[in-house]
N, C-alpha and C positions, 0 to 999 in steps of 0.2 A: 600633415593630419594626423593626429595621434586615433587609434581605432576607439570606437565607442565602446566603454566597460560595458562586462557583461553584468547581467543580473546578479546580486548577491547570492550566496548559497543557503541552502536551506538550515543551516548549523545556526544557532543564536551569535550573535557578535559579542564583543566584549569592549566595554568601555575603556576607552584610552585611560582615564580616570582612575580606573582600578588598578592598570599596570603601573602609575605614577604612583599608587598609594603603597606598592611594594618596595619595603625599604632594602630588601636583598638586591634588587636589580637596579637601585641608586640612579632611575631616570630622572630628567629634568627637563619639563617644556620651555623654551625659548621663543617661540613664534606661535601665531596662528590661533584658531579659536580654542577655546578650552571647555567648552560644553558640548554636549551632543556627536563627539567622534566616536566612532565605531569600529573596531578592528575586527576584520572577519579572516584574515590570516595573514603571515609576514612572509616578505622576499627580500634576499638578500644580492645586491649586484652592485658592481664595478663599473658598469659599462657607462659611457659619456649618455647613453640613448637607452634606457632600460624599458622606455615604454612599449614597444611591439612585446614583451614578456610580461606584462601586468593586465590583469584580470578585473580588478577594480576592488575596492575595499581593503588593500593590503595596507600593512605597513612597510615601507620601502626602507631598508636599513644599507647603510651604506659608509665605507672608512674614509672616503674622498680621495681615492685614488685618482680616480677620471679627474679631480680637480685639479691633483698635482701634474698631472702630465697636461692639462692645458696651459697650465700657468709655464711650463717648461718650453711648450710650444710657442707660446705668445710672448714669452720674455717676462720677466719681473716688472719690467717697466710700464708694461700694459695693464694696468689695474682696470682700466674701462672694459678691455676685452673680457677680463675676468669676471668682472660683474655683470657683464650683458649675458655670458654664458650662463651665469648662475639663476641669472632671472628666465632664461628660457628653459634651464632645466626644471625650475619650480613650476613653472606655468605648463610645461609636458606632462608632469608628473599629476598635476592638477586634473589636466585635461583626459587623463588616462583614468582616472578613477581612483587613484590612491588615496588612503585615507590620512595617513601620516607620513612625516618622513623621518628616521633614527640617524642619527651621525654619531660614527663612534670616534672616539678621542684616542689616539695612539693606534698603529705606529707611525700613521701618515701626518696627521695634524695633533697639535697640542690643544688648539682652542676650535670651536667652531667659528668658522670665518662669517665676520658681521654681515657681509654683503649676502650671505645664504640666508643668514637672519630676518635681513631684511627683504630678501626676496620673497620668503615665506610669509611674512607678516602681509606684503602687496597681494600676494595672490591667495591669502586664507588657507595656507598649508602648514598644518599643525606639526612644528619642529622638536625633536626631542633629542637630547644629548643622551648619549649613552657613554657612561664612566669607562675609562680606561681598564678596569676590572671586571668590567661585565662582559661576556664573550655574547656574541649575537646569538649562539645556540641557546644561550639561557632566556633570551627575550622570547625566541621563537617556543620554547618549550613551556614558558610561562603563558602564552597566549592560548598555547592548544591546551594545557591544562585547564585554564578558565571554559575555554569551550566546551570541553567536557564535563566540567561542572554545571556550567548553564543548560547543558543538553540533557544532564540526566536530572535537575532542577524540572525542566520544560515537561520531559517525559512523565515523571512522578506528578505533575500537575494536571497534565492529561488524563492520566491513568486514575487518578482521585476524581477528575471532573466527570469522567465515564462511569465511574461505579455510583455518583452521586445522581446522576442524571437519570440513570438506571433504575435507581432506588425509589426517584421521584416518578416515573413513570408506573410502579407498580401501586401508588397511593390512590384514596379513592376519588379525587379530583387530579387524574395523572396531569394535564393541560396546564393546570394551573401550578402545581408542585414542580414541574419541568421549567416553567419560566422562572419559577424562585430560585431552582438550584442553579439556572444558568446565569441569572443576574449575579448571583453572588461569585461564579466563578469567573466570569468575565469582567468583573467590578464596574458592571454598567447597568443601562436601561434594557428591559427585552420586553417585546408586544407580539401580540397575535392580530393583526390588522387584515381586513377585509380589502379589494381595491377600491372602495369609495372610501376608504379611510376609518371605516368605524372598528373600533376595539374590541376584540372578543378575549381580553386579558393582558396584563401585562404587571410586571416586576420591577422592583430596582428604583432608584432615583428618579422622578419624573421630570423630563427634560422641558424647556421652554418651547411656547408655541412654534417657534420657527422651525426648532427641530422635530416637533411632532408633524409639522405639515412637510418636509423634506421625506420623513419616514412614510407617511402616506404616499407620496409620488414615487417613492420606490415600491412600495407595494402592490400599486396599479401597474408598475413595468413589469415585476415578476408574475403576478396574478392575472394579467391578459393575456398568457400565450406566449409570454416574453422569454428573456433568459431565465436559466434557474435560478441564478444570484444576481445583484447589482450591489454596487457601492455608492456612496457619494459623501463629499467632505462638509463636514458641518463646523461651527464655532467650538473648539474645546474637544474635539473628535472625530469619530467617522461613523456612519450609517451603513451597516450590510442588511439585505434583506432575502429571504430564502424562500424560493416556493415550495410549500409543504405538496409534492407531489403524490400524496397517499389520498388526495380527494377523489370521490367518487365522479364518474362522468356526468356532466351538468349541474354538476352542486357548485357553489360559491366558492373560488378558489380563496384561501388564506395564505398570508405570508409571514414569515417569522422577521420581525425587524428587530435588530440588536445596536444599540449605540455603546462603543466602546473605544478604548486607546488605541488610534491607529499604528502606534510603535507595540502591538502588542499579537504577534503572529499567532500563537496559542489558540486566542480569544476566537479567531475565526475557525481554528479547528475544533473548537469546544462547540461554537454555535453550529457547526453543519452536523455534529453528532446530535445535539438537541435539535435538529431540524428534521432530522429521519427519525427521532422517536416522536416527534409530533406529528410526523406524515403518517405515521401508523396509529397513532390515537386518534386523531381526527379524520382518518380515512374509513373507507368502506368495512375493515375489519372490525371496527367497534360499531357501527350504523346496524340497525335492524333491516338490512337489505335482504332482499330474497335469496341470493346467492348464500349470505350468509347462514341465514334460516337454512338452507338446503344442504349444506357442508354440515350442520348440527344435528339435523335430523338424519343426515348419512351415518354420524357417528353413533348417534344412539342406538340406530339398528343393529350396526355391526356389533357395538357393545351387548347388544341382546340376540345376538346369534345370527344374524342376516348374512348371507354371502355376497360378496363383494359385487358379484354381476347384478344381484337384487338392489343394490344402492345405488348403482351406476347412475339412473337416470335423474337422483337426487342433485348431482354435483354439476349439472347444467351444460357439462361438455361432455363428448363422445368420447375424445382422444385426448390422452394426457402426456407430458413427457415428464419423467424424474429427472432432478438436477442434484448431483452431488458436489459439494464446495467443500473446500480447503483453504483456510487461511493462511497468507504467504506470511514469510518470518519479518517482513519490512512494514508490516503494517499494524496497526492496534485498533482496528475498526471493528465493532462488535457487530456478531451475526446479525441483529435488528437492521443494521444499514445495508445489508445484502438483501433480507427479506423485503424491504422497501423498495430497494431497486428492482426486485423480481416481480413486485407488484402480486403478490399472492399472498392470502394468509394460510395457506397450507403447509405450513414450515415446521420442520421437528430439527431444532437446535440439538447438539449433541450433549447429552445429559451425563454422560458416563457410562450408562445402562444402556445403551443403543446396542442394535447388533454388529456384530465385527464384520471385517471385510475377509478377504481371503487369508487363511491361516498361514502362519510363517512361524518356523521355528528359532529359538535363539540362534545367533550365528556361530557359536561354538558347537553347536547340537551336531549330530551325525545326521547324514542322509536320511534315515528313518525315523530320527526322534518325532514323538509328538509334538503337534503344533501349537501355538500359545496364539490366541484370537488376537488381532492387530487392532488397534484404535477406531472407531467408527468416523466418519467424516465428520467437520466440524457442523456442518448443515447440509439437511436433506429437504428437498421442496417437491411439491406436485404444482405443475405449471400447464394451463390448458395449451392444448396443441397450435390454438390460432394465436398466441402470444409469443412475440418475437423474445428471445434469449440471446442476450450479445455478452461480451466479456466486461466485467468490472474490475477496477484498481482494487489492488489489495488481495484478489482472490483469485483462486484458480478452480476452473468449473470444468464437469463432467456431464454430460447429456446426452440421454436416452433419446430413441425415436419414439414418434406419437405412436402411443397403444390404447387399446381399451382398456377400461379398469379392470377386468380378469385377467390382464397379462401385466399388471404393475409389478407384480414380484419381478420377473424376467425382467423387466426396464430397469430396476433396481439395481440388479446384476451387472448390466449392460453401462449404466451410468457411472457403477465403481470401476468399470474396467476403462472407461473413459477419462474417468478422474485420475487413476492409475498413469494412463499412458501422458497424459497431460502434465503430471508433476515430472515425470522421467523426461519428458522432451521439453520441460520449462516452458511451456505453452499455457497462454491463458485461458484458453477454453477449447475443449475436443469434443465433438460429437460422434457419438456411435452411429455406424452404418451397419445394417442388415444387408447382406448380399440379395441383389434384385433376383426376378424370376429367370434370368437366363444366366446367372452364374452356374459354377461348377455343381456347388451345392444342390441346384435344383435336378439335376440328372440323376440322384440315387434318393431313394425313398428314406425319409427319416429314420425309421426303424433299423433298417439295414444300415444305415450310415453310423448310427450308434454302436450297434453289434461289432460293424467292423473296428470302431475307435475302442470299445471295450477291449477288445481282443488284441489289438496292437499296442496298447497302452496296459496290457494287464501287468507287465512287471512294475508298473509305477502306482499302479492303484493303491498299495500301503502306504504311500509317502506323500500325503497333500504337498508337502515343501518342494517335491522335486517337481512334481504336476505344475506347481503355482511358478517354479523358477523357469521350467519350460516355455509354459504359455507367456511369461513375461518376455522371455530370450526371443523368441519366436517374433512377438509382436513389436519389438522393437528393433528387428533387424539384425539381431545378435550381437548387439552392443553391450559389452561387458557394463561399461560405466553407466548406461542408463538403466539396464534392468538391476545394477546394486542400488542406484537411488531408489528405482520405483520399490523394491522390495526392502528398503531400509537396513541392507547387509553391505559387507565389504567385497569389493569386486572380486578378490580371489577366493571367497566363498562362492560366488557363481560359477567362476571358472571350475573349480571343483565338482561344483551339482552337475554342470552340465558334460563333464568328463564321465561323472557316475553315470549319468542319464543314457549317454551314448554306450557304456559298456551294459548296462542290462537291458538297454534294447537293442544291443549288437548290430549297430547302424552307423554311418558317417555323417555325423549332425553338419558336417561341411558342405555335403550334396545338395542342391537346391531341391531336387525331387524328393529327399528325403523330409525335407524342410516343409515341403508342401502338403506333402500326405500326413506329416504330424501335425501341421498345422490345422488341416481338414480335421481330424480326428478330434483335436482338442476342441474347434468348434462345434461339432458334432456334440459332444459331451456336455458343453456349456449350454447349446439350446433346449435339450433335453434334461438338464438339471441333474445329471446321473451324481451320486453319491463321490465326492473327491474332485468334481470339478471345479477348475478354477473361479474365481470371481462369485 
């Protein structure tokens, strides 16, 4: 029994018709269906049973060497045995999920065996003749070239759709504008539905009553505390419903419903972005809720000169966490998607003018060179202490401990340190931990600890780059690679700096006692926010 085919990859498939249309390949289809055949990759095998090595979705290429061996073993007089073998070969290939079979002419066979053509027709396996002058590597190269081009078109489409949706969200009637932009980019119907099926806006060609009834059922499923999304198949397409998670508690939940082509994966991604934006648009951040009014009042008083401690009661929570977030390279999710997932309107996306993180000089600069500010995180947010913070796909998070409003600047530094450790360790989320009352730091008064730290690290106070490197290197347990990743420099630069630090401090950084004392000193500077302290 052949293994069950794996799910197709996330890369877009290549239509077999596209390969057949290339005159330079000279491919010719001899059997099997001619429409709807999608190739995900290419595999070459001369094994009599290649099924264990197939993933599904391949164009399997063979020169028929295994057929020649079977013919020799069975004898030329046993055509029935050869036909039975070819029938089983085609049946197993189809069961393994292969998309098509390519048979090369020469050097083993002059033509494609008619028994193989008949077997492929019986089992619905597209059979393609590969002419003698076309190497298998040319077919494989053509498939990967087409996949790359299709992926580029797909990413371009996603990027354009995201920009269009973001622009629509800034218009006077944002919900309607987002629905219209979404309908254009998924080439279908979009609607905001309540659980009872009531429409709160729609765009695109209006479907028939049966499709609208199915859409109402999906809206009820996701709007009644069910899954975050649900799908259903309808005549001529598919329906997808997305719960709008930004709704205030106790309010009537809405769902975004999209009718589109089921064979259009980017449409699902685009709809997900629209769902995030509509969650923000229809959520409490745009309602005249008491919490939002309190936030606005706090902002006004701060701008008029009030101190953070004076406006803290207006924010509604005595303790807050600071979150620093950085978008990973493998995602194109906008900051709005993370803001909606975190569930707070107190979000500051990086606008290019925010405060910099720990200073870091150019890689080719000397140890004492002036430092240039690093880029701020992609997003910073304030989250009430009672609200859970979890990892989110596509993002790396650094989270501070809960602090009262006057201590938010220190929590901001701690979140930056946590984000740096997360990036260096390739972790999705890292939380800053403050030593408890029974830690070693509690045995020394803060003032004395800071005085000791300033004296111990005095040779480094004129070089923020060295202080930053030492801080990161110790926090990452002396790892050259992870420290280089955290600082964005070469690992050899890290080695040179650590050697320089050891010379300036006249100490052995391989000694665990020395590392512990230096880490204690750096943390003391950090808690005191002394000049030159990292973070």
